Each structure stands twice: as structure tokens, then as C-alpha cells.
C-alpha positions as CSV (number, residue, x, y, z in Angstrom):
1,M,81.1,89.3,107.6
2,I,83.3,91.6,105.6
3,E,81.7,94.7,104.3
4,L,82.6,96.2,100.9
5,L,82.2,99.9,101.0
6,S,82.0,101.9,97.8
7,P,82.0,105.6,96.9
8,A,78.9,107.4,95.6
9,G,79.6,110.9,94.5
10,D,76.1,111.2,92.8
11,F,73.1,109.1,92.1
12,E,74.5,107.4,89.0
13,K,77.5,106.3,91.0
14,L,75.2,105.1,93.8
15,R,73.3,102.9,91.4
16,A,76.6,101.5,90.0
17,A,77.9,100.7,93.5
18,V,74.7,99.0,94.5
19,R,74.4,97.0,91.3
20,Y,77.9,95.8,91.3
21,G,78.1,94.5,94.8
22,A,78.6,97.1,97.5
23,D,77.3,96.2,100.9
24,A,77.4,99.9,101.9
25,V,78.1,103.2,100.2
26,Y,79.5,106.5,101.5
27,L,78.4,109.8,100.2
28,A,77.9,113.4,101.2
29,G,75.3,116.1,101.3
30,E,75.9,119.6,99.9
31,S,77.8,120.7,103.1
32,F,80.2,119.3,105.7
33,G,81.8,116.6,103.5
34,M,85.4,116.4,102.3
35,R,84.8,116.1,98.6
36,A,83.2,119.4,97.4
37,A,84.1,118.5,93.8
38,S,81.8,115.4,93.7
39,G,78.2,115.8,92.7
40,N,76.9,115.2,96.2
41,F,73.3,115.1,97.3
42,T,70.6,117.6,98.3
43,D,68.5,116.8,101.3
44,D,65.7,115.4,99.1
45,E,68.2,113.4,97.1
46,L,69.7,112.0,100.3
47,A,66.2,110.8,101.4
48,E,65.8,109.2,97.9
49,A,69.2,107.6,98.2
50,V,68.4,106.1,101.5
51,E,65.2,104.7,100.3
52,F,66.8,103.3,97.2
53,A,69.8,101.7,99.0
54,H,67.8,100.3,101.9
55,G,65.4,98.7,99.3
56,K,68.5,96.8,98.0
57,G,69.8,95.9,101.5
58,V,72.7,98.4,101.2
59,K,73.7,100.8,104.0
60,I,74.3,104.6,103.6
61,Y,77.0,106.4,105.4
62,V,77.2,110.2,105.1
63,T,80.4,112.1,105.4
64,V,80.4,114.9,107.9
65,N,84.2,114.9,108.2
66,V,85.2,118.6,107.8
67,M,86.7,120.5,110.6
68,P,83.9,123.0,111.2
69,R,84.5,126.5,112.7
70,T,82.3,127.8,115.5
71,D,79.9,129.7,113.2
72,E,79.1,126.6,111.3
73,Y,77.6,124.7,114.2
74,P,74.1,126.0,114.0
75,A,73.7,124.8,110.4
76,L,75.4,121.5,111.3
77,R,72.9,121.0,114.1
78,T,70.0,121.3,111.6
79,Y,71.8,119.1,109.1
80,L,72.4,116.3,111.6
81,G,68.7,116.3,112.5
82,T,67.8,115.9,108.8
83,L,70.2,112.9,108.5
84,A,68.6,111.2,111.5
85,R,65.1,111.9,110.2
86,I,65.7,110.4,106.8
87,G,67.3,107.3,108.3
88,V,71.0,107.2,107.2
89,D,72.9,104.4,108.8
90,A,75.9,106.3,110.1
91,V,77.8,109.6,109.9
92,I,81.5,109.7,109.3
93,V,83.1,112.4,111.5
94,S,86.7,113.6,112.2
95,D,86.2,116.3,114.8
96,V,85.4,115.5,118.4
97,G,83.0,118.5,118.6
98,V,81.0,117.1,115.7
99,L,80.9,113.7,117.5
100,M,79.5,115.2,120.7
101,L,76.9,117.2,118.6
102,V,75.8,114.0,116.9
103,K,75.3,112.3,120.3
104,E,73.2,115.3,121.4
105,V,71.0,115.9,118.5
106,A,71.0,112.6,116.5
107,P,71.6,109.8,119.0
108,S,70.1,107.3,116.6
109,L,73.0,107.7,114.1
110,E,76.0,105.4,114.4
111,I,79.3,107.3,114.5
112,H,82.2,106.3,112.3
113,I,85.5,108.1,112.9
114,S,87.1,109.4,109.6
115,T,90.6,108.6,108.5
116,Q,91.0,112.4,108.9
117,A,91.2,111.8,112.6
118,S,94.5,109.9,112.0
119,A,93.9,106.9,114.3
120,V,97.1,104.9,114.4
121,S,97.0,103.1,117.7
122,A,94.8,100.8,119.7
123,A,94.7,103.5,122.4
124,A,93.2,106.1,120.0
125,C,90.7,103.6,118.6
126,T,89.6,102.6,122.1
127,A,89.2,106.2,123.1
128,W,87.0,106.9,120.2
129,Y,84.9,103.8,121.1
130,Q,84.5,105.1,124.6
131,L,83.3,108.4,123.3
132,G,80.6,106.7,121.4
133,A,82.0,105.6,118.0
134,S,81.0,102.2,116.6
135,R,83.7,102.3,113.9
136,V,87.1,103.8,113.3
137,V,88.4,104.4,109.7
138,L,92.1,103.7,110.2
139,A,94.8,106.1,109.1
140,R,96.3,105.1,105.8
141,E,99.8,105.3,107.2
142,L,99.4,102.0,109.0
143,T,101.1,98.8,108.0
144,M,99.3,95.5,107.9
145,S,101.1,94.3,111.0
146,E,100.1,97.4,112.9
147,I,96.5,96.9,111.9
148,V,96.6,93.3,113.2
149,E,98.0,94.6,116.5
150,I,95.3,97.3,116.8
151,R,92.6,94.6,116.2
152,K,94.1,92.4,119.0
153,N,94.1,95.3,121.4
154,T,90.7,97.0,120.8
155,P,87.2,96.0,122.0
156,P,85.8,93.3,119.7
157,E,82.6,95.4,119.3
158,L,84.5,98.2,117.7
159,E,84.5,97.9,113.9
160,L,87.7,98.8,111.9
161,E,87.6,100.1,108.4
162,A,90.5,100.5,106.0
163,F,91.1,101.9,102.5
164,I,92.0,99.1,100.1
165,H,91.9,100.9,96.8
166,G,92.2,104.4,95.4
167,A,94.1,107.7,95.6
168,M,96.5,108.4,98.4
169,C,97.5,111.8,99.8
170,I,101.1,112.9,100.3
171,A,100.0,114.6,103.5
172,Y,99.2,112.7,106.7
173,S,95.8,111.1,106.1
174,G,94.6,114.1,104.1
175,R,95.7,116.8,106.6
176,C,97.2,119.2,104.1
177,L,97.6,122.9,104.0
178,L,99.2,123.3,100.6
179,S,95.9,124.0,98.8
180,N,95.0,126.7,101.3
181,Y,98.5,128.2,101.2
182,F,98.7,128.4,97.4
183,I,95.2,129.5,96.3
184,G,93.0,129.7,99.4
185,R,91.0,126.5,98.9
186,D,90.8,124.7,102.3
187,A,91.4,121.0,101.9
188,N,89.9,120.4,105.3
189,H,86.7,121.8,104.1
190,G,86.6,119.6,101.0
191,R,88.0,122.0,98.4
192,C,91.5,120.7,97.9
193,A,93.1,121.8,94.6
194,Q,95.5,118.9,94.7
195,P,98.8,120.9,94.5
196,C,100.6,117.6,95.3
197,R,99.7,116.6,91.7
198,W,101.0,119.7,90.1
199,I,104.1,119.6,88.0
200,Y,107.0,121.6,89.5
201,N,110.0,122.8,87.4
202,E,113.0,123.0,89.8
203,R,115.3,120.1,89.5
204,V,116.4,119.6,93.1
205,I,115.5,120.6,96.7
206,T,118.3,121.2,99.2
207,E,118.2,122.2,102.9
208,E,120.4,125.1,104.0
209,K,122.5,123.1,106.5
210,R,122.6,119.9,104.4
211,P,123.6,121.1,100.9
212,D,124.8,117.7,99.9
213,D,121.4,116.0,100.6
214,R,119.9,116.8,97.3
215,I,116.3,115.6,96.6
216,V,116.0,115.2,92.8
217,I,112.4,115.9,91.8
218,E,112.7,115.9,88.0
219,E,111.9,112.4,87.1
220,H,110.4,112.2,83.6
221,D,110.8,114.2,80.5
222,G,111.4,117.4,82.5
223,D,108.3,117.0,84.6
224,S,108.6,116.9,88.4
225,F,106.1,115.3,90.7
226,V,107.8,114.3,93.9
227,M,104.7,114.7,96.0
228,S,102.3,112.8,93.8
229,S,101.4,109.5,95.4
230,R,100.6,106.3,93.5
231,D,97.1,104.8,93.9
232,T,96.6,102.0,96.4
233,C,95.6,98.6,94.9
234,M,95.3,95.6,97.2
235,I,93.6,93.2,94.9
236,E,96.5,90.8,95.1
237,H,96.4,90.6,98.9
238,I,92.8,89.7,99.7
239,P,93.7,86.9,102.1
240,A,96.0,89.2,104.2
241,L,93.2,91.8,104.4
242,M,90.6,89.2,105.3
243,E,92.7,87.8,108.1
244,A,93.8,91.1,109.6
245,G,90.5,91.7,111.4
246,I,89.3,94.6,109.3
247,T,85.5,94.9,109.2
248,S,85.0,97.1,106.2
249,F,87.1,97.3,103.0
250,K,86.8,100.9,101.6
251,I,87.2,102.0,98.0
252,E,88.3,105.6,97.5
253,G,86.9,107.6,94.6
254,R,83.8,109.8,95.0
255,V,84.9,112.1,92.2
256,K,85.7,109.3,89.8
257,S,83.3,108.1,87.2
258,A,80.3,105.7,87.6
259,Y,82.3,103.3,85.4
260,Y,85.2,103.4,87.9
261,T,82.7,102.7,90.7
262,A,81.2,99.8,88.9
263,V,84.5,98.1,87.8
264,V,86.3,98.5,91.1
265,T,83.3,97.4,93.2
266,N,82.7,94.4,90.9
267,T,86.3,93.3,91.0
268,Y,86.7,93.4,94.8
269,R,83.3,91.7,95.1
270,M,84.5,88.8,93.0
271,A,87.8,88.5,94.9
272,I,86.1,88.7,98.4
273,D,83.4,86.2,97.4
274,A,86.0,83.8,96.0
275,Y,87.8,83.9,99.3
276,L,84.7,83.5,101.4
277,A,83.6,80.5,99.3
278,D,86.8,78.6,100.0
279,P,89.5,80.3,102.1
280,A,91.8,77.4,102.0
281,G,91.5,76.9,98.3
282,Y,91.5,80.6,97.3
283,V,93.5,81.4,94.2
284,Y,94.2,84.9,93.0
285,D,92.9,85.5,89.4
286,P,95.1,87.9,87.4
287,V,92.1,89.0,85.4
288,W,91.1,91.0,88.5
289,K,94.1,93.2,88.1
290,R,93.4,93.7,84.4
291,E,90.0,94.9,85.3
292,L,91.4,97.4,87.7
293,E,93.9,98.5,85.1
294,S,90.8,99.5,82.9
295,V,89.8,102.4,85.1
296,S,91.3,105.8,85.5
297,H,94.2,105.6,87.9
298,R,97.8,106.5,88.7
299,E,100.4,103.8,88.9
300,Y,99.4,101.2,91.5
301,H,101.2,100.4,94.7
302,T,100.3,98.7,98.0
303,G,100.4,101.9,99.9
304,F,101.9,101.5,103.4
305,Y,100.5,98.1,104.1
306,F,103.8,96.4,103.7
307,T,106.3,99.3,103.9
308,P,106.1,102.2,106.3
309,P,105.9,105.8,104.9
310,H,109.6,106.5,105.2
311,E,110.6,103.4,103.3
312,S,107.9,103.3,100.7
313,A,108.7,104.2,97.1
314,N,105.1,105.4,96.7
315,T,105.5,108.4,94.4
316,V,104.6,108.1,90.7
317,T,107.2,107.9,87.9
318,A,105.0,109.7,85.3
319,P,102.5,112.5,85.6
320,G,98.7,112.3,85.2
321,Y,96.3,109.4,85.1
322,I,96.4,106.2,83.2
323,R,93.2,106.7,81.3
324,E,90.3,104.3,81.6
325,K,88.7,102.3,78.8
326,A,85.9,104.2,77.1
327,Y,82.5,103.8,78.9
328,L,80.3,103.4,75.9
329,A,76.7,102.8,77.1
330,T,74.4,101.4,79.8
331,A,71.8,98.8,79.1
332,E,68.3,100.1,79.6
333,T,66.6,96.7,79.0
334,D,67.4,93.0,79.2
335,S,68.1,91.1,76.1
336,D,65.0,90.1,74.2
337,E,64.5,86.8,72.5
338,N,66.6,87.9,69.5
339,G,69.4,89.3,71.6
340,R,68.4,92.9,71.0
341,V,69.1,95.3,73.8
342,T,68.2,99.0,74.2
343,F,71.1,101.2,75.5
344,I,71.7,104.8,76.6
345,Q,74.9,106.1,75.0
346,R,77.7,107.5,77.1
347,N,80.5,107.8,74.5
348,K,80.5,107.4,70.8
349,L,80.4,103.8,69.6
350,V,80.4,102.2,66.2
351,S,78.6,99.1,65.0
352,G,80.9,96.1,64.5
353,A,83.7,97.5,66.8
354,P,85.1,95.2,69.5
355,M,83.4,95.9,72.9
356,E,83.2,94.3,76.3
357,L,80.1,93.7,78.5
358,L,80.5,94.3,82.2
359,T,77.9,92.5,84.3
360,P,77.9,91.8,88.0
361,G,80.1,89.0,89.2
362,K,82.1,88.7,85.9
363,A,85.1,90.2,84.3
364,G,84.6,92.0,80.9
365,I,83.1,89.7,78.3
366,P,84.3,90.5,74.7
367,F,81.7,90.8,72.0
368,V,80.9,92.5,68.7
369,G,77.4,94.2,68.5
370,T,75.5,94.1,65.2
371,D,72.4,95.5,63.6
372,M,72.5,98.9,65.4
373,R,69.3,100.9,65.2
374,D,68.2,104.3,66.5
375,A,65.2,104.9,68.8
376,D,62.8,104.8,65.8
377,G,64.2,101.5,64.6
378,A,66.1,102.9,61.6
379,P,69.5,101.2,60.9
380,I,72.6,103.3,62.0
381,D,76.3,102.7,61.8
382,A,77.2,104.6,65.0
383,A,75.7,106.2,68.1
384,P,77.5,109.6,68.3
385,H,75.1,111.7,70.3
386,P,75.4,112.0,74.1
387,L,72.6,110.0,76.0
388,M,70.9,108.9,72.8
389,R,68.9,105.7,72.9
390,F,69.8,103.0,70.5
391,S,69.5,99.3,70.2
392,M,71.7,96.5,68.9
393,V,72.0,92.8,68.9
394,V,74.5,91.4,71.5
395,P,75.5,87.8,71.3
396,V,75.8,87.4,75.1
397,P,73.0,87.8,77.7
398,V,72.5,91.4,78.9
399,K,70.6,92.7,81.9
400,A,69.3,96.2,82.4
401,G,72.0,98.2,84.1
402,D,74.9,96.3,82.5
403,I,77.7,98.4,81.1
404,I,79.5,98.2,77.7
405,R,82.9,99.5,77.3
406,A,85.5,99.7,74.5
407,G,87.1,96.3,73.8
408,G,90.6,95.4,72.5
409,E,93.8,97.3,73.3
410,E,93.5,101.0,73.8
């Protein structure tokens, strides 16, 4: 069975991932993970997350994929014992020393090898398996045909995981020293400042002995972003992914919003389920791409799945993100017999404005809410205050946990 694996940078994102169809989530504690900028989880929150996810039949994988120095190992030993005690399903590691420590102090934990380990061959994957790993997260530099060959030449018990959506790194599977070089923030300890996304002002790069080989880096209105990769989006290629022998489809984005987690998880869930229901009759639905266009992203591309790195036109043509539709509110209750729903506000919304309902298993459903009231039942024209409770009548069925977002063109 194919696993859909979603990011959970904090508890709100965890709930969104679980509600909208994730089979498993990956997250981090406050130390030893590669995304220091995400909310992450204290030890008590990790225990609560495990209880919540397992209660919904969803697995929890914890990232322990930094490259720790010698003086960090005593604390790591304690932390791994905590993860084993609270019952996480697996740890994601990239360092062979960490792998050996997991086997020593937390043998109950499954071991997944991070994409940081840059596994690009059947030989490497098999070696990790022989060392005790149950899964390898493949390097993002692999093409689809290379993944197929790896699957053919590795033990069938070894699971393979691949990123199918989200941000790419200009460096080799995240192994980048630019951040450390420029401002002393170590990317391999989860503190990358993303200098590959910065805008540089020089117009060309030349090499001393090749003055005629000019790399033009000014591409748009005077802005230069030769190192900034497009985001991967494989929604149009679900059959190829399904038939490649990949065990787990991974969505990048622990520092993105809960709305991002909900929409991307929901969209790939719909596509995967459509394929599993009828592989021979599977038809791609263009509405899925429109859903993914509604979240914060850079220009989309298929990464290296169909073109190797040296041939791939995978850098952006404009700086910054394509902004997501406004996440307006989350339903706190189901619709009552009159269609009234209580919501918690996320961004300002106005009664009578076009909106869309996002509910599991469906694309955005357009509607116009009416008869908006505050928590005391008084009529209001808008909900302007962060996290305020309000209610309104919605002409389509709503379940607690559903999301409403801005409708129409933005």
C-alpha cells in the first residue's frame, strides 16, 4: 500500500495532515531536526502527538537528521530513549553514528535514512538496509528511471521514500554550506538562512580561464536568483510514481502553513485514491493542479524526475513566492439543522463575500456565507479579529475541522 507522508511543523499542522488524509506524518522535537524554523514539539507535546496520531491510525516519524558533533551525543542518547518510551514509529537519521546509537539505546525504533544521506544507488540503499534501516529516503537528484532501477536491485523488504511535492534545494540534497559561510547559521543543524533564495545584483558570473562562458544571473526586472529552485509538483504524474515501486510519497513543508498542509495532503490523497480505485481507468483531474496553485509556492516543476540536474531548467524566473489564497477560518462545529456553523477566525472575512469550503476528499466548494453573528449572537458584517469565534449560515454541509478560504480570483 502506498503511504502518503505529510509534514507537521506544529500541532495545528499535525491535525490538518491527519484530517486531510495523511497515512503518516514527520515532525521534530526541539533538537536534532533539520528545520529549526518550524514550531517543533517539546517532549510532552511529542507524547501528545503520538497519542493523537495513533488514535487516528496515523504513524509518527521524528527527524533526527542533523550531523551531530561529538559533544552532542550524550543529549542525543537521552533524547532517543525518550522517543522510544513515548512510542514514535520511526526516526529519520542521516548520520551513521546516529544510526548505531539508535540501535544501541532504542532498538524498538524503526530507522529511516534521510535524504541528507544522499542515497543514489541500489548499493547504497542495500548497505543502509544491512546496517539496520527499514527505509531509505532517496536523494532528490534521482530520475524516475533511476528510482525504478534501485527498486529492482534492492531487497523487497526495504522501503523507499521519495519527495513528490515541495521546495527543492540548490545544493545536493540539502548539503549546503552557504548559510554557514555567509552568516554562521549551520544548514546541517537545521538553521539554514536560505541564501540560495536571496537576490544578487551582479549581472554575470565568469570563470578566470573561461571568460567567454558567461552565466547570466539577472533574469527579471533587475533581480537575480540563479540559485533559487522551483518547487517540485508531481500531481500530474501519479501513475508513474505509483508504478515506480516507491513505498512512501513525501510532501515537503514543515515551515509552511496549516492551510498548505491541508490542501497539499488533501489533493494528493484524492489523486492516489483515484488511482487505487481504478488504475486502468485513472484520469488526471486538472482541478488538482488548481488546488495546489492555491497554496504558497514557487513556480512548479517536476524536479529531476524526468531530467537529470545538469539538464533541468529548474530555477525560478521570478523571485519570491506565489502567495496562497487567504485562509479565513476553521469550522469548530458541524452544520446545525439551519446550516449555521461556528468558526474560529484566521484572517479577516466579510459576510457575503465569495468563499470556498475545503473538506476532506473534495476540491474547494464555492459558497457565500450569510447571517454572520458574533459569539454572543449579535449580527456582524465582518470577523476582523484574530481567533475570534463567530457563526454564519453556510449553504453546503460543513464538518468540524473544515477550512474556509477566500473564493474567486485573487
